[in-house]
GUSETI-735914 format. One record per residue (C-alpha): x, z negated, y negated. Coordinates in nm, 2 decimals. Each point is the difference from the previous one (the first is absolute). Example, Ala and Ser with C-alpha at 12.3 -4.5 7.8 and 13.67 -1.06 7.14 Angstrom:
@X: 1.23, Z: -0.78, Y: 0.45
@X: 0.14, Z: 0.07, Y: -0.34
//
This chain:
@X: -1.92, Z: -0.15, Y: -3.14
@X: -0.05, Z: -0.06, Y: 0.37
@X: -0.33, Z: -0.17, Y: 0.09
@X: -0.03, Z: -0.32, Y: 0.19
@X: -0.08, Z: 0.17, Y: 0.32
@X: 0.29, Z: 0.25, Y: -0.03
@X: 0.24, Z: -0.30, Y: -0.05
@X: -0.15, Z: -0.18, Y: 0.29
@X: 0.05, Z: 0.31, Y: 0.23
@X: 0.36, Z: 0.04, Y: -0.12
@X: 0.07, Z: -0.37, Y: 0.09
@X: -0.16, Z: 0.05, Y: 0.35
@X: 0.23, Z: 0.30, Y: 0.06
@X: 0.30, Z: -0.20, Y: -0.10
@X: -0.11, Z: -0.28, Y: 0.25
@X: -0.02, Z: 0.27, Y: 0.28
@X: 0.37, Z: 0.04, Y: 0.00
@X: 0.03, Z: -0.33, Y: 0.18
@X: -0.19, Z: 0.13, Y: 0.30
@X: 0.20, Z: 0.07, Y: 0.33
@X: -0.24, Z: 0.29, Y: 0.10
@X: 0.09, Z: 0.25, Y: -0.28
@X: -0.22, Z: 0.27, Y: 0.14
@X: -0.32, Z: -0.21, Y: -0.04
@X: 0.13, Z: -0.14, Y: -0.33
@X: 0.06, Z: 0.35, Y: -0.13
@X: -0.36, Z: 0.11, Y: 0.09
@X: -0.13, Z: -0.30, Y: -0.18
@X: 0.22, Z: 0.07, Y: -0.30
@X: -0.16, Z: 0.35, Y: -0.03
@X: -0.35, Z: -0.16, Y: 0.02
@X: 0.11, Z: -0.24, Y: -0.28
@X: 0.11, Z: 0.30, Y: -0.20
@X: -0.35, Z: 0.15, Y: 0.04
@X: -0.14, Z: -0.31, Y: -0.17
@X: 0.24, Z: 0.04, Y: -0.29
@X: 0.02, Z: 0.38, Y: -0.07
@X: -0.22, Z: 0.29, Y: 0.04
@X: 0.08, Z: 0.17, Y: 0.33
@X: -0.17, Z: 0.19, Y: 0.29
@X: 0.31, Z: 0.01, Y: 0.21
@X: 0.34, Z: -0.16, Y: 0.01
@X: 0.31, Z: 0.01, Y: 0.23
@X: 0.31, Z: -0.21, Y: 0.03
@X: 0.31, Z: 0.17, Y: 0.15
@X: 0.33, Z: -0.13, Y: 0.11
@X: 0.33, Z: 0.19, Y: 0.04
@X: 0.14, Z: -0.01, Y: 0.35
@X: 0.35, Z: -0.15, Y: -0.05
@X: 0.16, Z: 0.23, Y: 0.26
@X: -0.17, Z: 0.34, Y: -0.05
@X: -0.10, Z: -0.03, Y: -0.37
@X: -0.35, Z: 0.13, Y: 0.08
@X: -0.31, Z: -0.16, Y: -0.14
@X: -0.22, Z: -0.18, Y: 0.23
@X: -0.35, Z: -0.14, Y: -0.07
@X: -0.04, Z: -0.37, Y: 0.00
@X: -0.36, Z: -0.03, Y: -0.11
@X: -0.26, Z: 0.24, Y: -0.14
@X: -0.38, Z: -0.01, Y: -0.11
@X: -0.21, Z: 0.30, Y: -0.09
@X: 0.24, Z: 0.28, Y: 0.09
@X: -0.06, Z: 0.24, Y: 0.28
@X: 0.27, Z: 0.02, Y: 0.27
@X: 0.11, Z: 0.34, Y: -0.14
@X: 0.02, Z: -0.14, Y: -0.37
@X: 0.21, Z: -0.29, Y: 0.12
@X: 0.23, Z: 0.22, Y: 0.19
@X: 0.04, Z: 0.23, Y: -0.30
@X: 0.08, Z: -0.29, Y: -0.22
@X: 0.26, Z: -0.14, Y: 0.25
@X: 0.17, Z: 0.33, Y: 0.07
@X: -0.08, Z: 0.29, Y: -0.24
@X: -0.01, Z: -0.20, Y: -0.33
@X: 0.36, Z: -0.11, Y: 0.02
@X: 0.11, Z: 0.37, Y: -0.02
@X: -0.18, Z: 0.06, Y: -0.34
@X: 0.14, Z: -0.03, Y: -0.34
@X: -0.26, Z: -0.27, Y: -0.07
@X: 0.16, Z: -0.23, Y: 0.25
@X: 0.34, Z: 0.02, Y: -0.19
@X: -0.20, Z: -0.08, Y: -0.31
@X: -0.16, Z: -0.30, Y: 0.17
@X: 0.33, Z: -0.14, Y: 0.11
@X: 0.16, Z: 0.02, Y: -0.35
@X: -0.28, Z: -0.17, Y: -0.18
@X: -0.04, Z: -0.37, Y: -0.03
@X: -0.36, Z: 0.02, Y: -0.11
@X: -0.19, Z: 0.18, Y: 0.28
@X: -0.12, Z: 0.35, Y: -0.13
@X: -0.35, Z: 0.12, Y: 0.05
@X: -0.17, Z: 0.34, Y: 0.04
@X: -0.17, Z: -0.05, Y: -0.32
@X: 0.31, Z: -0.07, Y: -0.19
@X: 0.10, Z: 0.31, Y: -0.21
@X: 0.29, Z: -0.12, Y: -0.20
@X: 0.27, Z: 0.25, Y: -0.09
@X: 0.27, Z: -0.21, Y: 0.15
@X: -0.18, Z: -0.08, Y: 0.32
@X: 0.18, Z: 0.27, Y: 0.20
@X: -0.17, Z: 0.26, Y: 0.21
@X: -0.38, Z: 0.00, Y: -0.07
@X: -0.17, Z: -0.09, Y: 0.33
@X: -0.32, Z: 0.18, Y: -0.08
@X: 0.19, Z: 0.33, Y: -0.02
@X: 0.17, Z: -0.04, Y: 0.34
@X: -0.09, Z: 0.12, Y: 0.35
@X: -0.04, Z: -0.35, Y: 0.15
@X: -0.28, Z: -0.08, Y: -0.25
@X: -0.16, Z: 0.34, Y: 0.06
@X: 0.02, Z: 0.00, Y: 0.37
@X: -0.01, Z: -0.37, Y: 0.11
@X: -0.15, Z: -0.21, Y: -0.27
@X: -0.27, Z: 0.19, Y: -0.17
@X: -0.15, Z: 0.13, Y: 0.32
@X: -0.03, Z: -0.36, Y: 0.13
@X: -0.22, Z: -0.08, Y: -0.30
@X: 0.25, Z: -0.20, Y: -0.21
@X: 0.03, Z: 0.05, Y: -0.37
@X: 0.24, Z: -0.27, Y: -0.10
@X: 0.28, Z: -0.18, Y: 0.18
@X: 0.30, Z: -0.22, Y: -0.06
@X: 0.32, Z: -0.04, Y: 0.20
@X: 0.27, Z: -0.27, Y: -0.03
@X: 0.34, Z: -0.01, Y: 0.16
@X: 0.06, Z: -0.33, Y: 0.17
@X: 0.34, Z: -0.18, Y: -0.02
@X: 0.10, Z: -0.32, Y: 0.16
@X: 0.33, Z: -0.17, Y: -0.05
@X: 0.13, Z: 0.31, Y: -0.19
@X: -0.09, Z: 0.24, Y: 0.28
@X: -0.28, Z: 0.27, Y: 0.00
@X: -0.21, Z: -0.11, Y: 0.30
@X: -0.32, Z: 0.19, Y: -0.03
@X: -0.30, Z: 0.12, Y: -0.22
@X: -0.35, Z: -0.09, Y: -0.09
@X: -0.27, Z: 0.27, Y: -0.07
@X: -0.34, Z: -0.06, Y: -0.16
@X: -0.26, Z: 0.27, Y: -0.04
@X: -0.35, Z: 0.02, Y: -0.15
@X: -0.27, Z: 0.24, Y: -0.02
@X: -0.04, Z: -0.07, Y: -0.38
@X: 0.19, Z: 0.18, Y: -0.25
@X: 0.24, Z: -0.18, Y: -0.25
@X: -0.04, Z: -0.33, Y: 0.19
@X: 0.36, Z: -0.11, Y: -0.02
@X: 0.09, Z: -0.08, Y: -0.37
@X: 0.30, Z: -0.19, Y: -0.10
@X: -0.16, Z: -0.34, Y: 0.06
@X: -0.08, Z: 0.10, Y: 0.35
@X: 0.35, Z: 0.12, Y: 0.06
@X: 0.15, Z: -0.32, Y: -0.15
@X: -0.22, Z: -0.21, Y: 0.24
@X: 0.12, Z: 0.21, Y: 0.30
@X: 0.36, Z: -0.05, Y: -0.12
@X: -0.05, Z: -0.37, Y: -0.01
@X: -0.08, Z: -0.03, Y: 0.37
@X: 0.25, Z: 0.27, Y: 0.12
@X: 0.27, Z: -0.26, Y: 0.06
@X: -0.24, Z: -0.18, Y: 0.25
@X: -0.10, Z: 0.33, Y: 0.16
@X: 0.37, Z: 0.09, Y: 0.04
@X: 0.06, Z: -0.33, Y: 0.18
@X: -0.28, Z: 0.09, Y: 0.24
@X: 0.12, Z: 0.36, Y: 0.05
@X: 0.37, Z: -0.09, Y: 0.05
@X: 0.04, Z: 0.00, Y: 0.38
@X: 0.32, Z: -0.21, Y: -0.04
@X: -0.14, Z: -0.25, Y: -0.24
@X: -0.08, Z: -0.28, Y: 0.24
@X: 0.24, Z: 0.09, Y: 0.29
@X: 0.23, Z: -0.30, Y: -0.07
@X: -0.29, Z: -0.23, Y: -0.10
@X: -0.18, Z: 0.04, Y: 0.32
@X: 0.27, Z: -0.16, Y: 0.20
@X: 0.11, Z: -0.27, Y: -0.25
@X: 0.34, Z: 0.15, Y: -0.07
@X: 0.23, Z: -0.18, Y: -0.25
@X: 0.07, Z: 0.20, Y: -0.31
@X: 0.38, Z: 0.05, Y: 0.09
@X: -0.05, Z: 0.10, Y: 0.36
@X: 0.08, Z: 0.36, Y: 0.10
@X: -0.29, Z: 0.20, Y: 0.14
@X: -0.11, Z: 0.36, Y: 0.08
@X: -0.27, Z: 0.17, Y: 0.18
@X: 0.08, Z: 0.22, Y: 0.30
@X: -0.24, Z: 0.26, Y: 0.11
@X: -0.06, Z: 0.11, Y: 0.36
@X: 0.21, Z: 0.31, Y: -0.06
@X: 0.29, Z: -0.20, Y: -0.12
@X: -0.04, Z: 0.05, Y: -0.37
@X: 0.09, Z: -0.29, Y: -0.22
@X: -0.21, Z: -0.09, Y: -0.31
@X: 0.19, Z: -0.23, Y: -0.24
@X: -0.21, Z: -0.26, Y: -0.17
@X: 0.00, Z: -0.04, Y: -0.37
@X: 0.25, Z: -0.27, Y: -0.11
@X: 0.14, Z: -0.05, Y: 0.34
@X: 0.33, Z: 0.10, Y: 0.17
@X: -0.01, Z: 0.19, Y: 0.32
@X: 0.09, Z: -0.23, Y: 0.29
@X: 0.35, Z: 0.05, Y: 0.11
@X: -0.11, Z: 0.03, Y: 0.37
@X: -0.16, Z: 0.33, Y: -0.09
@X: 0.32, Z: 0.13, Y: -0.16
@X: 0.22, Z: -0.04, Y: 0.31
@X: 0.00, Z: 0.14, Y: 0.35
@X: 0.04, Z: -0.24, Y: 0.29
@X: -0.33, Z: 0.00, Y: 0.19
@X: -0.24, Z: -0.14, Y: -0.26
@X: -0.19, Z: 0.32, Y: -0.03
@X: -0.06, Z: 0.00, Y: 0.38
@X: -0.11, Z: -0.36, Y: -0.03
@X: -0.25, Z: 0.10, Y: -0.28
@X: -0.14, Z: 0.29, Y: 0.20
@X: -0.05, Z: -0.24, Y: 0.30
@X: -0.19, Z: -0.24, Y: -0.23
@X: -0.22, Z: 0.28, Y: -0.12
@X: -0.08, Z: 0.09, Y: 0.36
@X: -0.11, Z: -0.35, Y: 0.09
@X: -0.28, Z: 0.00, Y: -0.25
@X: 0.09, Z: -0.35, Y: -0.08
@X: -0.06, Z: -0.18, Y: -0.34
@X: 0.34, Z: -0.17, Y: -0.06
@X: 0.35, Z: -0.05, Y: 0.13
@X: 0.26, Z: -0.23, Y: -0.13
@X: 0.37, Z: 0.04, Y: 0.09
@X: 0.36, Z: -0.03, Y: -0.11
@X: 0.21, Z: 0.32, Y: -0.05
@X: 0.35, Z: 0.07, Y: -0.13
@X: 0.05, Z: 0.24, Y: -0.29
@X: 0.30, Z: 0.07, Y: -0.23
@X: 0.20, Z: -0.28, Y: 0.16
@X: -0.26, Z: -0.27, Y: -0.06
@X: -0.32, Z: -0.12, Y: 0.18
@X: -0.35, Z: 0.06, Y: -0.12
@X: -0.32, Z: -0.17, Y: 0.09
@X: -0.24, Z: 0.30, Y: 0.05
@X: -0.38, Z: 0.00, Y: 0.03
@X: -0.19, Z: 0.32, Y: 0.11
@X: -0.36, Z: 0.00, Y: -0.11
@X: -0.26, Z: 0.25, Y: 0.09
@X: -0.13, Z: 0.11, Y: -0.32
@X: -0.37, Z: 0.05, Y: -0.05
@X: -0.12, Z: 0.36, Y: -0.03
@X: -0.12, Z: 0.13, Y: -0.34
@X: -0.02, Z: 0.31, Y: -0.22
@X: 0.34, Z: 0.14, Y: -0.05
@X: 0.15, Z: -0.19, Y: 0.29
@X: 0.01, Z: 0.08, Y: 0.37
@X: -0.16, Z: -0.24, Y: 0.23
@X: 0.31, Z: -0.04, Y: 0.20
@X: 0.23, Z: -0.11, Y: -0.29
@X: 0.21, Z: -0.31, Y: 0.06
@X: 0.12, Z: -0.22, Y: -0.28
@X: 0.37, Z: -0.10, Y: 0.06
@X: 0.09, Z: -0.32, Y: -0.18
@X: 0.34, Z: -0.13, Y: -0.01
@X: 0.18, Z: -0.32, Y: -0.12
@X: 0.37, Z: -0.09, Y: 0.01
@X: 0.07, Z: -0.30, Y: 0.23
@X: 0.27, Z: -0.16, Y: 0.20
@X: -0.06, Z: -0.04, Y: 0.38
@X: -0.21, Z: -0.31, Y: 0.04
@X: 0.13, Z: -0.32, Y: 0.16
@X: 0.36, Z: 0.14, Y: -0.01
@X: -0.08, Z: 0.24, Y: 0.29
@X: 0.26, Z: 0.27, Y: 0.07
@X: -0.11, Z: 0.36, Y: 0.04
@X: 0.07, Z: -0.03, Y: 0.37
@X: -0.21, Z: -0.32, Y: 0.03
@X: -0.29, Z: 0.18, Y: -0.18
@X: 0.02, Z: 0.28, Y: 0.25
@X: -0.01, Z: -0.24, Y: 0.29
@X: -0.28, Z: -0.20, Y: -0.15
@X: -0.20, Z: 0.33, Y: -0.06
@X: 0.04, Z: 0.11, Y: 0.37
@X: -0.08, Z: -0.35, Y: 0.11
@X: -0.33, Z: 0.03, Y: -0.20
@X: -0.09, Z: 0.31, Y: 0.20
@X: 0.01, Z: -0.22, Y: 0.32
@X: 0.33, Z: 0.13, Y: 0.14
@X: 0.22, Z: -0.21, Y: 0.21
@X: 0.36, Z: -0.09, Y: -0.08
@X: 0.11, Z: 0.25, Y: 0.27
@X: -0.22, Z: 0.28, Y: -0.16
@X: 0.14, Z: -0.09, Y: -0.34
@X: 0.36, Z: 0.01, Y: 0.12
@X: -0.06, Z: 0.35, Y: 0.15
@X: -0.17, Z: 0.12, Y: -0.32
@X: 0.28, Z: -0.12, Y: -0.23
@X: 0.30, Z: 0.06, Y: 0.24
@X: 0.08, Z: -0.36, Y: 0.02
@X: 0.06, Z: -0.24, Y: 0.28
@X: -0.29, Z: -0.24, Y: 0.09
@X: 0.23, Z: -0.29, Y: -0.09
@X: 0.05, Z: 0.13, Y: -0.35
@X: -0.38, Z: 0.04, Y: -0.04
@X: -0.05, Z: -0.34, Y: 0.12
@X: 0.24, Z: -0.13, Y: -0.27
@X: -0.18, Z: 0.20, Y: -0.28
@X: -0.33, Z: -0.15, Y: 0.13
@X: 0.15, Z: -0.35, Y: -0.02
@X: 0.13, Z: 0.06, Y: -0.35
@X: -0.32, Z: 0.15, Y: -0.14
@X: -0.20, Z: -0.30, Y: 0.14
@X: 0.23, Z: -0.23, Y: -0.17
@X: -0.01, Z: 0.18, Y: -0.33
@X: -0.37, Z: 0.04, Y: -0.01
@X: -0.07, Z: -0.36, Y: 0.12
@X: -0.21, Z: 0.13, Y: 0.28
@X: -0.02, Z: -0.20, Y: 0.33
@X: -0.06, Z: 0.30, Y: 0.23
@X: 0.04, Z: 0.37, Y: 0.03
@X: -0.39, Z: 0.03, Y: -0.02
@X: -0.01, Z: -0.21, Y: -0.33
@X: 0.27, Z: 0.22, Y: -0.15
@X: -0.18, Z: 0.34, Y: 0.09
@X: -0.32, Z: -0.15, Y: -0.15
@X: 0.20, Z: -0.08, Y: -0.31
@X: 0.13, Z: 0.35, Y: -0.02
@X: -0.34, Z: 0.16, Y: 0.04
@X: -0.16, Z: -0.23, Y: -0.25
@X: 0.27, Z: 0.04, Y: -0.27
@X: 0.10, Z: 0.36, Y: 0.06
@X: 0.35, Z: -0.10, Y: 0.11
@X: 0.04, Z: 0.33, Y: 0.19
@X: 0.18, Z: 0.32, Y: 0.01
@X: -0.23, Z: 0.19, Y: 0.23
@X: 0.07, Z: 0.33, Y: 0.19
@X: -0.26, Z: 0.27, Y: -0.05
@X: -0.08, Z: -0.03, Y: 0.37
@X: -0.10, Z: -0.37, Y: -0.03
@X: -0.23, Z: -0.01, Y: -0.30
@X: -0.32, Z: -0.08, Y: 0.17
@X: 0.08, Z: -0.36, Y: 0.06
@X: 0.07, Z: -0.06, Y: -0.37
@X: -0.24, Z: 0.21, Y: -0.20
@X: -0.29, Z: -0.18, Y: -0.16
@X: -0.34, Z: 0.16, Y: 0.05
//
């Protein structure tokens, strides 16, 4: 039966899943594990959602070489496959006939674990929302340290460790997305990472200039951009968020968040274009040249959008557009609209 301090440590690990700084929370979780279980070293690994490689989130006690071996070489061993298929994390000291390949007889134990001074260890595969997202390794210099009770205790906190290791766990929560909103992460090289339980935004499925806009936003180094964009015959309210860096995610990732919408205030697509160009400070003459319209037509569009938005002046209308994201910006004019 778990002791009082073991139960308390497990509870504290569960509370850490609420933290926004998952790197610091992961390191604290390993320290809490050290209070609950015998260990001289521990590491928490995440799986990069694009490459599938294991990346260290936090570690205590391991040398850099040992951590690298656990993140890279261990996944190529038969023992790794044994870990993934087991619900109860197996240990080095486990010697059951049905435990799969015996780790003590393998090259990884002989060449990596034993020379480092460890005599027992336990490894758990971390799953979050039905996905394999990482691993946790514990090692100790004592032999036969991880009995069934110790492994059961580790298994009880593995869901919390998985939430900390999952690089996609809080991508939507960080920005207050509604449960039904579409959202994906886009990396600097154009890779799209779909978020669990969310549809991919339609603006990412179509051509039509949105990718150029996304690249331009990345280049500004800005924090957020709100806009309106057509996709699949409908309009979408789109927000681009600079996503914080973390293990398993590139520092230049952008969260693309999309919600279906009608054009606000009954604006027409052309009026939205005119309003966007006006918000960049262009005159009616310049807008007319950009849109291949006559100045008189542009003047009419301005009058109509003022009436529809209830604004008393062009300046008031452009302030409204910037404030509420009533924009369909061109990649060349993002600087005025990006929030920093």
